[in-house]
C-alpha positions in Angstrom: 31.9 -11.4 -14.0 30.6 -8.5 -11.8 31.9 -7.6 -8.4 29.2 -9.5 -6.5 29.7 -12.6 -8.7 33.4 -12.5 -8.1 33.0 -12.3 -4.3 30.7 -15.3 -4.3 33.0 -17.3 -6.5 36.1 -16.3 -4.6 34.5 -17.2 -1.3 33.3 -20.6 -2.5 36.7 -21.3 -3.9 38.7 -20.1 -0.9 39.7 -23.7 0.0 41.1 -24.2 -3.5 43.9 -21.8 -4.3 44.0 -22.7 -8.0 40.2 -22.0 -8.5 40.5 -18.8 -6.5 43.4 -17.7 -8.8 41.3 -18.4 -11.9 38.4 -16.4 -10.5 40.7 -13.5 -9.6 42.2 -13.6 -13.1 38.8 -13.5 -14.7 37.7 -10.5 -12.6 41.0 -8.7 -13.4 40.5 -9.3 -17.1 36.9 -7.9 -17.1 38.1 -4.9 -15.1 40.9 -4.3 -17.6 38.4 -4.5 -20.5 36.2 -1.9 -18.8 39.2 0.5 -18.5 39.9 0.1 -22.2 36.2 0.2 -23.3 35.3 1.0 -25.9 37.9 -0.1 -28.4 35.5 0.0 -31.4 32.3 1.8 -32.5 29.3 1.5 -30.2 25.7 1.1 -31.5 22.7 2.8 -29.8 19.2 1.5 -30.4 16.4 4.0 -29.9 12.7 3.5 -30.6 12.4 7.1 -31.9 12.3 7.9 -35.6 14.9 10.2 -37.1 14.5 13.8 -35.8 12.0 12.7 -33.1 12.4 13.7 -29.5 14.2 10.5 -28.5 16.5 10.7 -31.5 17.4 14.4 -30.8 18.2 13.6 -27.1 20.2 10.5 -28.1 22.3 12.5 -30.6 23.0 15.3 -28.1 24.3 12.8 -25.5 26.0 10.3 -27.6 27.8 12.9 -29.7 29.6 13.8 -26.5 30.1 10.3 -25.3 31.7 9.5 -28.7 34.1 12.3 -28.2 34.9 11.2 -24.7 35.5 7.6 -25.8 37.3 8.5 -29.0 34.9 6.2 -30.9 32.0 6.6 -33.2 28.5 6.0 -31.9 26.0 4.7 -34.5 22.3 5.6 -33.8 20.0 2.8 -34.9 16.4 4.3 -35.1 13.9 1.5 -34.7 10.4 2.9 -34.4 7.2 1.0 -34.4 5.0 -1.4 -32.4 4.9 0.9 -29.4 8.6 0.4 -28.8 8.6 -3.4 -28.9 10.5 -3.5 -32.2 13.5 -1.7 -30.6 13.2 -3.8 -27.5 13.4 -7.1 -29.5 16.4 -5.8 -31.4 18.2 -4.7 -28.2 17.4 -7.9 -26.3 19.0 -9.9 -29.1 22.3 -8.0 -29.0 25.5 -9.4 -27.5 26.0 -8.5 -23.8 29.4 -6.9 -24.4 28.5 -3.2 -24.0 28.9 -2.5 -27.7 25.2 -2.3 -28.3 23.3 0.0 -25.9 19.6 0.7 -25.7 17.8 4.0 -24.9 14.0 3.3 -24.5 11.4 5.9 -23.6 9.3 5.8 -20.5 6.4 4.1 -22.3 8.5 1.0 -22.9 8.5 0.4 -19.1 5.1 1.7 -18.3 2.9 0.6 -21.2 4.7 -2.0 -23.3 4.5 -4.8 -20.7 0.7 -4.3 -20.5 0.1 -3.8 -24.2 2.1 -6.9 -25.2 1.9 -9.4 -22.3 3.1 -12.2 -24.4 6.1 -10.3 -25.8 9.2 -12.6 -25.4 11.1 -9.6 -24.0 11.2 -8.7 -20.3 12.3 -5.2 -19.7 14.0 -6.1 -16.4 15.2 -9.7 -17.0 16.7 -9.0 -20.4 18.5 -5.7 -19.6 20.8 -4.2 -17.1 20.1 -0.6 -16.1 23.0 1.9 -16.7 21.4 5.2 -15.8 18.8 7.8 -16.5 19.6 10.1 -19.5 17.0 12.9 -19.1 13.4 13.7 -18.5 11.0 16.1 -20.2 7.8 17.6 -18.9 4.8 18.0 -21.3 3.0 21.2 -22.2 -0.8 21.5 -22.6 -1.4 23.9 -25.4 -4.5 25.0 -27.3 -5.6 26.6 -30.6 -5.9 30.4 -30.1 -9.3 30.1 -31.8 -10.6 28.2 -28.8 -10.6 31.5 -26.8 -9.3 30.2 -23.5 -6.3 31.6 -21.6 -5.7 29.2 -18.7 -6.1 25.6 -17.8 -9.0 26.3 -15.4 -10.8 28.0 -18.3 -10.1 25.0 -20.6 -11.5 22.5 -18.0 -14.6 24.7 -17.5 -15.2 25.1 -21.2 -15.0 21.3 -21.7 -17.7 20.8 -19.1 -20.0 23.4 -20.7 -19.4 21.9 -24.2 -19.2 18.1 -23.6 -17.8 16.1 -26.5 -16.6 19.2 -28.3 -13.1 19.7 -26.9 -10.8 17.2 -28.6 -7.1 16.8 -28.1 -4.2 15.5 -30.2 -1.5 13.2 -28.7 0.8 10.6 -30.1 -0.4 7.0 -30.4 -2.5 5.4 -27.7 -0.4 4.4 -24.7 2.3 7.1 -25.1 3.0 9.3 -22.2 1.4 12.4 -23.8 -1.8 10.3 -24.2 -1.7 9.0 -20.6 -1.0 12.5 -19.3 -4.1 13.9 -20.9 -6.2 11.1 -19.6 -4.8 11.6 -16.1 -5.7 15.3 -16.4 -9.2 14.4 -17.6 -9.7 11.9 -14.7 -8.5 14.3 -12.0 -10.4 17.4 -13.2 -13.6 15.8 -14.6 -12.9 17.6 -17.9 -14.7 16.3 -21.0 -11.8 15.8 -23.5 -12.0 13.5 -26.5 -8.7 11.8 -27.6 -7.7 11.9 -31.3 -4.6 9.7 -31.8 -1.8 10.8 -34.3 1.1 8.7 -35.5 3.4 11.7 -34.8 3.3 15.0 -33.0 3.8 17.0 -36.2 0.5 16.0 -37.7 -1.4 16.7 -34.5 0.3 20.1 -34.1 -0.7 21.0 -37.7 -4.4 20.3 -36.9 -4.2 22.4 -33.7 -2.6 25.3 -35.5 -5.4 25.0 -38.2 -8.1 25.0 -35.5 -9.4 21.6 -36.5 -8.4 20.2 -33.1 -8.8 22.1 -29.8 -5.6 21.1 -27.8 -2.4 19.1 -27.8 -0.3 17.5 -25.1 3.4 17.2 -26.2 7.0 18.0 -25.2 8.0 21.6 -25.3 10.7 21.0 -27.8 8.1 19.9 -30.4 5.8 22.8 -29.6 8.4 25.5 -29.3 8.1 26.9 -32.9 4.3 27.2 -32.6 4.5 28.8 -29.2 7.0 31.4 -30.3 5.2 32.1 -33.5 1.9 32.5 -31.7 0.1 29.8 -33.7 -0.7 27.8 -30.5 -1.2 29.0 -26.9 0.5 27.2 -24.0 -1.6 26.9 -20.9 0.4 24.8 -18.5 3.4 22.6 -18.1 3.4 19.2 -16.2 6.7 19.7 -14.4 7.0 20.1 -10.6 8.1 23.7 -11.0 7.8 26.4 -13.6 10.4 26.2 -16.4 13.3 28.7 -16.1 12.9 29.8 -19.7 9.1 30.1 -19.5 8.6 31.6 -16.0 5.1 32.9 -16.8 3.8 29.4 -17.9 1.9 27.9 -14.9 2.3 24.3 -13.9 -0.6 21.9 -14.0 0.0 21.4 -10.2 -1.1 25.0 -9.6 -4.5 23.9 -10.7 -4.4 20.2 -9.8 -2.3 19.9 -6.7 0.3 17.1 -6.9 0.0 16.7 -10.7 3.4 15.8 -12.2 4.0 14.0 -15.5 7.3 13.7 -17.3 8.6 11.6 -20.2 12.1 10.2 -19.6 14.8 8.1 -21.3 16.9 5.4 -19.6 20.1 3.8 -20.9 20.3 0.0 -20.8 22.6 -2.8 -21.9 21.8 -6.5 -22.6 21.6 -8.6 -19.4 24.9 -10.1 -18.6 27.0 -7.2 -19.8 30.1 -7.2 -17.6 29.5 -5.1 -14.5 32.7 -3.0 -14.8 31.5 -1.9 -18.3 28.1 -1.0 -17.0 29.7 1.0 -14.2 32.0 2.8 -16.6 29.3 3.7 -19.0 27.1 4.9 -16.1 29.9 7.2 -14.9 30.7 8.5 -18.4 27.0 9.2 -18.9 26.9 11.2 -15.7 30.0 13.1 -16.9 28.5 14.0 -20.2 25.0 15.1 -19.0 26.7 17.4 -16.5 28.6 19.3 -19.3 27.4 22.9 -19.6 26.9 22.6 -23.3 24.7 19.5 -23.0 22.7 21.1 -20.1 22.1 24.2 -22.2 20.9 22.2 -25.2 18.7 20.2 -22.9 17.3 23.5 -21.5 16.5 24.8 -24.9 14.3 21.7 -25.3 12.8 21.8 -21.8 14.7 18.7 -21.0 16.6 18.1 -17.8 19.4 15.8 -16.8 18.9 13.6 -13.8 22.1 11.5 -13.3 21.4 8.3 -11.5 23.4 5.1 -10.6 22.2 1.8 -12.0 20.5 1.0 -8.7 18.9 4.5 -8.4 17.6 4.1 -12.0 15.9 0.8 -11.2 14.2 2.3 -8.1 13.1 5.4 -10.1 11.6 3.2 -12.9 9.7 1.0 -10.6 8.2 4.0 -8.9 7.1 5.4 -12.2 5.5 2.1 -13.1 3.6 2.1 -9.9 2.4 5.7 -10.3 1.2 5.2 -13.9 -0.4 1.7 -13.6 -3.9 3.0 -12.7 -3.9 5.3 -15.7 -2.6 2.5 -18.0 -5.5 0.4 -16.9 -7.9 3.3 -17.1 -7.2 3.6 -20.9 -7.7 -0.1 -21.4 -4.4 -1.9 -21.0 -3.7 -4.7 -18.6 -6.0 -6.5 -16.2 -8.6 -4.5 -14.4 
């Protein structure tokens, strides 16, 4: 029973001392459980495959949460079906706080449009705990393409229509939507080539078989540092601290911002005191200097939020991306 539920129950039972006492006892029990939580290992479901971006972020954060809690956290990698496999598994878990769920942004933005009959509602079936982190994307090209800036890339695509192709993860992922948004706002002539994973797309860009790629910096870091791919722009609001010479897309396309992000959820009905405790512990962990440095190395940034702030943030992202989701063929027109 959460605080709001307790107040309602207590108010309704004020005329009956025995019922009020029972309600107070139940609330006190749940609060005590939250203080002791967790008393056994915790499972975390993520839609990312092992060693993928979501998996790496999950392990950085939950390694520290496990230390804070004095309990093991078991990562359950459940890739496939555009995140719906992980969503199904998480929705079926007990609402006791011992199975948590860390979906990527695409679960909120694309999955409801891609699977309108999916018997999982990302809001109804889950309680928001907090935002874990967000990652901007990098637009990079093969050096053999001969361009040195985003404006040059856009101009070249218009001169050579149909020839400039780009690699991005499966249709409907945030890298794909980001590239399509860029295409729409610049009039560039880019052709999408989907890949099941970033590694395969990156390999083809390095080999010059594909012109460009849109992906998180962590995935592209080795190729950038080795000179096998050339970064042109980053989709964050400001330039990255560790790449100060890399322009933002917004310097070419005013107002352009696109980030991937990860939220932490629990099954709907999880006791509110537990949700609050996990939210506060998450905030503590992502504020640790070691975690922030490891995030920075991956061009990932912590944005601690309360459950309410997380809900507001997610709804804003859904609204911002909906036109692009429909542009690429998902949802009603």
